[in-house]
C-alpha positions as a printed NumPy array, in Angstrom:
array([[ 14.91 , -53.553, -23.631],
       [ 18.028, -53.417, -21.415],
       [ 21.348, -55.096, -20.711],
       [ 20.812, -54.926, -16.956],
       [ 22.736, -57.9  , -15.462],
       [ 21.37 , -60.646, -13.225],
       [ 22.408, -60.701,  -9.569],
       [ 25.191, -63.232, -10.168],
       [ 26.974, -60.698, -12.383],
       [ 26.455, -57.863,  -9.879],
       [ 27.945, -59.454,  -6.77 ],
       [ 31.685, -59.691,  -6.214],
       [ 32.883, -62.979,  -7.662],
       [ 34.727, -63.961,  -4.502],
       [ 31.599, -63.437,  -2.412],
       [ 29.199, -65.242,  -4.745],
       [ 29.652, -68.853,  -3.518],
       [ 29.149, -67.928,   0.129],
       [ 26.156, -65.732,  -0.737],
       [ 24.53 , -68.571,  -2.646],
       [ 25.144, -71.005,   0.198],
       [ 23.656, -68.64 ,   2.787],
       [ 20.648, -67.937,   0.556],
       [ 20.072, -71.657,   0.112],
       [ 20.26 , -72.156,   3.882],
       [ 17.523, -69.531,   4.414],
       [ 15.382, -71.117,   1.714],
       [ 15.769, -74.604,   3.168],
       [ 14.604, -73.335,   6.559],
       [ 11.538, -71.731,   5.012],
       [ 10.77 , -74.877,   3.012],
       [ 10.482, -76.934,   6.212],
       [  7.539, -74.788,   7.299],
       [  5.696, -74.405,   3.991],
       [  3.634, -77.593,   3.563],
       [  1.24 , -75.997,   1.056],
       [  3.973, -75.083,  -1.409],
       [  5.612, -78.464,  -0.809],
       [  2.414, -80.224,  -1.903],
       [  1.873, -77.906,  -4.884],
       [  5.516, -78.204,  -5.888],
       [  5.328, -81.996,  -5.937],
       [  2.284, -81.765,  -8.201],
       [  3.953, -79.279, -10.533],
       [  7.206, -81.244, -10.716],
       [  5.306, -84.389, -11.681],
       [  2.933, -82.811, -14.205],
       [  5.097, -79.934, -15.584],
       [  2.043, -77.742, -16.354],
       [  4.14 , -74.666, -17.215],
       [  6.426, -76.217, -19.822],
       [  7.37 , -73.567, -22.369],
       [  5.818, -70.689, -20.387],
       [  7.697, -67.572, -19.29 ],
       [  6.707, -66.066, -15.937],
       [  7.774, -62.511, -15.053],
       [  7.746, -61.594, -11.372],
       [  8.255, -58.398,  -9.337],
       [  8.147, -59.428,  -5.672],
       [  9.931, -59.036,  -2.337],
       [ 12.83 , -61.391,  -3.018],
       [ 13.545, -63.236,   0.206],
       [ 13.451, -66.859,   1.329],
       [  9.682, -67.391,   1.354],
       [  9.183, -65.792,  -2.047],
       [ 12.041, -67.895,  -3.339],
       [ 10.065, -71.049,  -2.574],
       [  7.217, -69.801,  -4.792],
       [  9.693, -68.957,  -7.567],
       [ 11.238, -72.422,  -7.423],
       [  7.795, -74.034,  -7.316],
       [  6.87 , -72.337, -10.597],
       [ 10.231, -73.202, -12.133],
       [  9.872, -76.85 , -11.101],
       [  6.593, -76.813, -13.024],
       [  8.576, -76.172, -16.194],
       [  8.387, -72.388, -16.454],
       [ 11.225, -70.053, -17.288],
       [ 11.039, -67.504, -14.462],
       [ 12.567, -64.02 , -14.395],
       [ 12.261, -62.047, -11.162],
       [ 13.228, -58.723,  -9.656],
       [ 12.35 , -56.821,  -6.503],
       [  9.216, -54.754,  -5.949],
       [ 10.903, -52.566,  -3.332],
       [ 14.494, -51.217,  -3.392],
       [ 15.163, -52.309,   0.195],
       [ 13.393, -55.658,   0.576],
       [ 15.676, -57.968,  -1.426],
       [ 17.987, -60.416,   0.33 ],
       [ 20.964, -60.558,  -2.03 ],
       [ 22.016, -64.008,  -0.857],
       [ 18.57 , -65.435,  -1.635],
       [ 18.537, -63.685,  -5.008],
       [ 21.92 , -65.218,  -5.796],
       [ 20.751, -68.681,  -4.721],
       [ 17.722, -68.422,  -7.009],
       [ 19.882, -67.412,  -9.938],
       [ 21.642, -70.789,  -9.792],
       [ 18.506, -72.617, -10.971],
       [ 18.623, -73.315, -14.69 ],
       [ 15.052, -72.055, -15.156],
       [ 15.403, -68.882, -13.036],
       [ 17.038, -65.523, -13.707],
       [ 17.067, -63.107, -10.769],
       [ 17.806, -59.413, -11.243],
       [ 16.852, -58.423,  -7.682],
       [ 19.433, -56.522,  -5.619],
       [ 19.037, -54.625,  -2.366],
       [ 19.692, -50.891,  -2.165],
       [ 19.289, -49.987,  -5.845],
       [ 18.405, -46.449,  -6.862],
       [ 15.281, -45.566,  -8.834],
       [ 17.003, -45.934, -12.204],
       [ 18.38 , -49.392, -11.377],
       [ 15.041, -50.464,  -9.904],
       [ 13.218, -49.794, -13.16 ],
       [ 16.068, -51.124, -15.302],
       [ 15.659, -54.455, -13.527],
       [ 11.928, -54.46 , -14.33 ],
       [ 12.797, -53.753, -17.973],
       [ 15.159, -56.74 , -17.858],
       [ 12.437, -59.034, -16.523],
       [ 10.019, -57.903, -19.227],
       [ 12.763, -58.595, -21.755],
       [ 12.024, -62.299, -21.255],
       [  8.691, -61.657, -23.015],
       [  6.42 , -63.178, -20.352],
       [  3.291, -65.197, -20.898],
       [  2.259, -64.703, -17.23 ],
       [  3.006, -61.923, -14.705],
       [  3.103, -62.19 , -10.917],
       [  3.247, -58.805,  -9.234],
       [  3.397, -57.143,  -5.821],
       [  2.418, -53.5  ,  -6.26 ],
       [  1.627, -53.542, -10.004],
       [  4.828, -51.895, -11.261],
       [  5.375, -54.784, -13.675],
       [  1.86 , -54.65 , -15.139],
       [  2.025, -50.866, -15.423],
       [  5.316, -50.885, -17.312],
       [  4.126, -53.568, -19.731],
       [  1.043, -51.525, -20.598],
       [  2.893, -48.223, -20.825],
       [  6.066, -49.265, -22.619],
       [  5.598, -52.768, -24.075],
       [  2.024, -52.959, -25.399],
       [  3.224, -55.224, -28.203],
       [  3.727, -58.012, -25.621],
       [  0.175, -57.946, -24.273],
       [ -1.319, -60.298, -26.859],
       [  1.146, -62.959, -25.723],
       [  0.284, -62.653, -22.023],
       [ -2.336, -65.104, -20.765],
       [ -2.843, -63.26 , -17.473],
       [ -1.387, -62.236, -14.155],
       [ -1.747, -62.356, -10.385],
       [ -1.398, -59.445,  -7.947],
       [ -0.281, -59.99 ,  -4.372],
       [ -0.979, -56.849,  -2.391],
       [ -3.635, -54.277,  -1.485],
       [ -1.918, -51.344,  -3.19 ],
       [ -1.455, -53.293,  -6.395],
       [ -5.107, -54.364,  -6.473],
       [ -6.213, -50.771,  -5.901],
       [ -4.089, -49.633,  -8.829],
       [ -5.346, -52.464, -11.019],
       [ -8.992, -51.717, -10.261],
       [ -8.42 , -48.046, -11.122],
       [ -6.77 , -49.146, -14.356],
       [ -9.654, -51.524, -15.066],
       [-12.217, -48.785, -14.384],
       [-10.441, -46.645, -16.98 ],
       [-10.626, -49.486, -19.497],
       [ -6.823, -49.592, -19.64 ],
       [ -6.136, -53.111, -18.294],
       [ -5.777, -55.341, -21.32 ],
       [ -5.311, -58.802, -19.829],
       [ -6.881, -60.688, -16.907],
       [ -5.299, -60.381, -13.452],
       [ -6.328, -62.289, -10.332],
       [ -6.706, -60.119,  -7.211],
       [ -4.895, -62.561,  -4.926],
       [ -4.884, -59.97 ,  -2.142],
       [ -8.678, -60.017,  -1.941],
       [ -9.196, -63.733,  -1.472],
       [ -9.871, -65.046,   2.074],
       [ -6.709, -67.173,   2.331],
       [ -4.65 , -64.036,   1.713],
       [ -6.646, -61.272,   3.364],
       [ -7.642, -63.02 ,   6.608],
       [ -4.167, -64.326,   7.403],
       [ -1.439, -62.487,   5.486],
       [ -2.914, -59.007,   5.942],
       [ -4.09 , -59.446,   9.539],
       [ -1.598, -61.778,  11.191],
       [  1.315, -61.343,   8.812],
       [  1.342, -57.549,   8.713],
       [  0.512, -57.207,  12.396],
       [  3.199, -59.561,  13.667],
       [  5.987, -58.696,  11.235],
       [  5.581, -54.915,  11.375],
       [  5.622, -54.741,  15.159],
       [  8.479, -57.231,  15.416],
       [ 10.569, -55.289,  12.888],
       [ 10.041, -51.994,  14.715],
       [ 10.832, -53.543,  18.1  ],
       [ 14.021, -55.204,  16.848],
       [ 15.146, -52.099,  14.964],
       [ 14.622, -49.745,  17.909],
       [ 15.057, -52.072,  20.925],
       [ 12.004, -50.385,  22.454],
       [  8.94 , -51.864,  24.158],
       [  5.311, -51.502,  23.081],
       [  3.879, -51.573,  26.602],
       [  2.29 , -48.311,  27.662],
       [  2.985, -46.497,  24.393],
       [  0.352, -44.616,  22.404],
       [  0.43 , -46.393,  19.053],
       [ -1.367, -44.584,  16.237],
       [ -2.544, -46.917,  13.47 ],
       [ -3.538, -45.077,  10.31 ],
       [ -6.212, -47.09 ,   8.523],
       [ -8.422, -49.888,   9.858],
       [ -8.516, -52.207,   6.89 ],
       [ -7.298, -55.776,   7.276],
       [ -3.671, -54.713,   7.766],
       [ -4.613, -51.972,  10.221],
       [ -6.802, -54.384,  12.183],
       [ -3.885, -56.777,  12.496],
       [ -1.483, -54.073,  13.67 ],
       [ -4.019, -52.71 ,  16.17 ],
       [ -4.816, -56.16 ,  17.563],
       [ -1.187, -57.201,  17.949],
       [ -0.124, -53.853,  19.462],
       [ -2.999, -54.017,  21.948],
       [ -1.931, -57.542,  22.804],
       [  1.489, -56.173,  23.769],
       [ -0.125, -53.66 ,  26.129],
       [  0.045, -50.599,  23.922],
       [ -2.688, -47.964,  23.922],
       [ -4.017, -48.067,  20.362],
       [ -5.402, -45.042,  18.542],
       [ -6.956, -45.502,  15.095],
       [ -7.334, -42.855,  12.401],
       [ -9.713, -43.496,   9.502],
       [-11.476, -41.788,   6.589],
       [-14.161, -44.473,   6.109],
       [-17.02 , -44.092,   8.642],
       [-17.881, -47.787,   8.946],
       [-14.312, -48.782,   9.609],
       [-13.968, -45.956,  12.112],
       [-17.108, -47.209,  13.864],
       [-15.795, -50.769,  13.827],
       [-12.547, -49.633,  15.466],
       [-14.539, -47.709,  18.071],
       [-16.75 , -50.731,  18.824],
       [-13.648, -52.882,  19.232],
       [-12.476, -50.583,  21.977],
       [ -9.854, -48.455,  20.262],
       [ -9.688, -44.681,  20.51 ],
       [-10.628, -43.15 ,  17.159],
       [ -9.69 , -39.589,  16.229],
       [ -8.383, -37.501,  13.324],
       [ -4.643, -37.628,  12.647],
       [ -4.397, -33.943,  13.586],
       [ -5.392, -34.88 ,  17.147],
       [ -3.468, -38.15 ,  17.296],
       [ -0.303, -36.358,  16.169],
       [ -0.127, -34.533,  19.504],
       [ -0.222, -37.633,  21.71 ],
       [  1.212, -40.535,  19.684],
       [  4.505, -42.232,  20.539],
       [  4.543, -44.523,  17.489],
       [  2.825, -43.903,  14.15 ],
       [  2.253, -46.781,  11.749],
       [  0.531, -46.156,   8.41 ],
       [ -1.356, -49.055,   6.788],
       [ -3.512, -47.318,   4.171],
       [ -1.851, -47.851,   0.801],
       [ -2.588, -44.171,   0.121],
       [ -0.405, -41.085,   0.029],
       [  0.   , -38.098,   2.384],
       [ -1.381, -39.82 ,   5.471],
       [  1.091, -38.016,   7.743],
       [  1.886, -34.524,   6.433],
       [  3.558, -31.296,   7.559],
       [  0.743, -30.111,   9.839],
       [  0.922, -33.424,  11.72 ],
       [  4.712, -33.488,  11.916],
       [  4.756, -29.986,  13.407],
       [  2.673, -31.214,  16.371],
       [  4.535, -34.418,  17.227],
       [  6.418, -35.062,  20.426],
       [ 10.165, -35.471,  20.719],
       [ 11.299, -39.024,  20.047],
       [  8.29 , -40.367,  18.129],
       [  8.725, -43.295,  15.762],
       [  7.316, -43.081,  12.223],
       [  6.88 , -46.229,  10.14 ],
       [  4.938, -47.427,   7.111],
       [  3.287, -50.83 ,   6.729],
       [  1.304, -49.874,   3.619],
       [  3.284, -50.217,   0.413],
       [  5.034, -47.289,  -1.263],
       [  7.06 , -44.693,   0.656],
       [  4.514, -41.888,   0.155],
       [  2.288, -42.388,   3.192],
       [  4.595, -40.195,   5.317],
       [  5.564, -36.873,   3.698],
       [  9.323, -37.213,   4.015],
       [  9.961, -34.14 ,   1.876],
       [  8.04 , -32.004,   4.339],
       [  9.916, -33.615,   7.222],
       [ 13.272, -32.931,   5.584],
       [ 12.191, -29.327,   5.016],
       [ 11.265, -28.918,   8.694],
       [ 14.518, -30.463,   9.925],
       [ 17.744, -28.608,  10.617],
       [ 19.651, -31.883,  10.755],
       [ 19.166, -35.532,   9.794],
       [ 21.372, -38.392,  10.93 ],
       [ 21.378, -42.154,  11.425],
       [ 20.318, -42.71 ,  15.03 ],
       [ 20.475, -46.527,  14.714],
       [ 20.748, -48.952,  11.832],
       [ 17.508, -48.426,   9.933],
       [ 16.467, -45.31 ,  11.893],
       [ 16.899, -41.774,  10.554],
       [ 16.451, -39.013,  13.13 ],
       [ 15.188, -35.671,  11.858],
       [ 16.036, -32.915,  14.312],
       [ 13.739, -29.897,  14.19 ],
       [ 14.655, -26.3  ,  14.988],
       [ 13.247, -26.543,  18.522],
       [ 15.297, -29.671,  19.268],
       [ 12.545, -32.293,  18.804],
       [ 13.623, -35.46 ,  17.031],
       [ 11.244, -37.411,  14.796],
       [ 12.555, -40.884,  13.938],
       [ 11.741, -42.53 ,  10.594],
       [ 12.246, -46.28 ,  10.3  ],
       [ 13.399, -47.889,   7.032],
       [ 13.241, -44.618,   5.088],
       [  9.447, -44.74 ,   5.241],
       [  9.399, -47.879,   3.121],
       [  7.608, -51.107,   3.982],
       [  8.882, -51.555,   7.527],
       [  8.43 , -55.315,   7.807],
       [ 10.676, -55.861,   4.781],
       [ 12.897, -52.792,   4.4  ],
       [ 14.341, -52.365,   7.901],
       [ 17.807, -53.964,   8.261],
       [ 16.533, -56.694,  10.601],
       [ 13.242, -57.296,   8.78 ],
       [ 12.313, -60.763,   7.559],
       [  8.792, -60.101,   6.276],
       [  5.705, -62.045,   7.276],
       [  6.009, -65.324,   9.164],
       [  6.789, -68.334,   6.992],
       [  3.528, -70.153,   7.68 ],
       [  1.476, -67.111,   6.652],
       [  3.282, -66.645,   3.356],
       [  2.931, -70.348,   2.596],
       [ -0.805, -69.729,   2.324],
       [ -0.527, -66.596,   0.184],
       [  2.041, -68.079,  -2.167],
       [  0.047, -71.275,  -2.419],
       [ -2.821, -69.182,  -3.782],
       [ -0.419, -67.456,  -6.194],
       [  0.802, -70.807,  -7.49 ],
       [ -2.653, -72.251,  -8.18 ],
       [ -3.729, -68.97 ,  -9.797],
       [ -0.884, -69.305, -12.291],
       [ -1.978, -72.886, -12.926],
       [ -5.583, -71.711, -13.465],
       [ -4.514, -69.029, -15.948],
       [ -2.543, -71.48 , -18.04 ],
       [ -5.178, -74.223, -17.908],
       [ -8.305, -72.077, -18.271],
       [ -7.126, -68.645, -19.34 ],
       [ -9.737, -68.397, -22.097],
       [-12.452, -68.16 , -19.397],
       [-11.181, -64.786, -18.26 ],
       [-11.408, -61.551, -20.196],
       [ -9.242, -58.461, -19.622],
       [ -9.706, -56.913, -16.173],
       [ -9.44 , -57.725, -12.485],
       [-10.867, -61.089, -11.424],
       [-11.584, -62.608,  -8.027],
       [ -9.724, -65.814,  -7.297],
       [-12.114, -68.733,  -7.919],
       [-13.396, -69.941,  -4.571],
       [-12.512, -73.559,  -5.234],
       [ -8.84 , -72.603,  -5.588],
       [ -8.892, -70.738,  -2.283],
       [-10.603, -73.689,  -0.581],
       [ -8.02 , -76.057,  -2.082],
       [ -5.238, -74.172,  -0.303],
       [ -7.183, -74.095,   2.984],
       [ -7.76 , -77.857,   2.811],
       [ -4.068, -78.556,   2.201],
       [ -3.158, -76.385,   5.195],
       [ -5.695, -78.045,   7.505],
       [ -4.49 , -81.49 ,   6.498],
       [ -0.89 , -80.475,   7.159],
       [ -1.897, -79.167,  10.596],
       [ -3.812, -82.346,  11.407],
       [ -7.069, -80.43 ,  11.736],
       [-10.326, -82.11 ,  10.761],
       [-13.621, -80.356,  10.07 ],
       [-17.237, -81.207,   9.442],
       [-18.922, -81.275,   6.046],
       [-22.488, -80.493,   5.058],
       [-24.931, -83.372,   4.671],
       [-26.962, -83.616,   1.499],
       [-30.04 , -82.35 ,   3.355],
       [-28.12 , -79.381,   4.728],
       [-26.763, -78.505,   1.288],
       [-30.241, -78.713,  -0.231],
       [-31.617, -76.501,   2.524],
       [-28.949, -73.84 ,   2.039],
       [-29.6  , -73.803,  -1.702],
       [-33.382, -73.564,  -1.444],
       [-35.769, -70.668,  -1.01 ],
       [-39.016, -72.413,  -0.116],
       [-38.228, -73.518,   3.449],
       [-39.835, -70.879,   5.638],
       [-40.801, -70.846,   9.286]])
């Protein structure tokens, strides 16, 4: 294990009280707009379903995530958390979390690779019974370095597309040894968080970081999955010309039928003003593309890890690199062209200096699903064998119903005759 210290021991002692107060202020603002977690939290606080459990988390530690962490802690769990990205932690929020008697936060912004993984070691040192992950680094380390803990882990939940991809690959190899819910793949996450959350927060972060407009720009969106669809839709809504690149023919056709230009990245590289990767894969923008780009382009990543844009190739092409603005690194090429990378190629809606992540209301839905998945694992964990599992539909519907009630929205319900009809096969023409 490790002696890596919690955030309260890493911050300057004189700054700690003010950091905690500011973090609490951010959390209180988020809480006002998170009716789903408020309802779930009240239930957990009353019933204490997680008494005696230890929950390990690797997430983007900011105000909205903090409300999920406190919700689990109020349910009786001992929670240990660290960041899932070196640049997405808000230190003041991390410090505010660390005050709670049931929470230990190791998350700190700006750590290097060694510190990043030391913090994950520290979280695992609490010997979790449940894991909650964003990107699967926590699950991977447990399996690779702490296999002796696996028998004591009831299950886990994974938040994001990249993490689910990694988990499914691990499952296909027969290497995943406890059940994990693919929270990313459930409708209440995918249809709102991935589309509206990624679209709105990524574009807002880029605009605030650069102080540039979207109108009239050629915006190249790499990937037309749910995140790519959201980015394309929101950019088009701000009067950008959207170009989509894809490797999957049906998604490419869908983008074409929705009115976007579709072309290979090699072609888009010559005409794009802004490039935003949303694939969750590596080497989406590589040397041959960078060599063709116009002076002044913006390069950003809304996928997950910082491998979608080949920054090593860009550094090799550049004769100079400097900070053009806070959060923007300009790479000057030999012919004088400047290619601008936002947030070091990391998750732009969380890693740029002004980034706040997805809107509060969106994350309320996603974290509500996370919370009830943890409850399901601890109440009914014996129903699930090792591997990746879809979130039970009744849990997803539960979160949708809470949200609709909070919004004052009513809906119809099926009659008995309608339900019978939908479940029958013998009603023909």
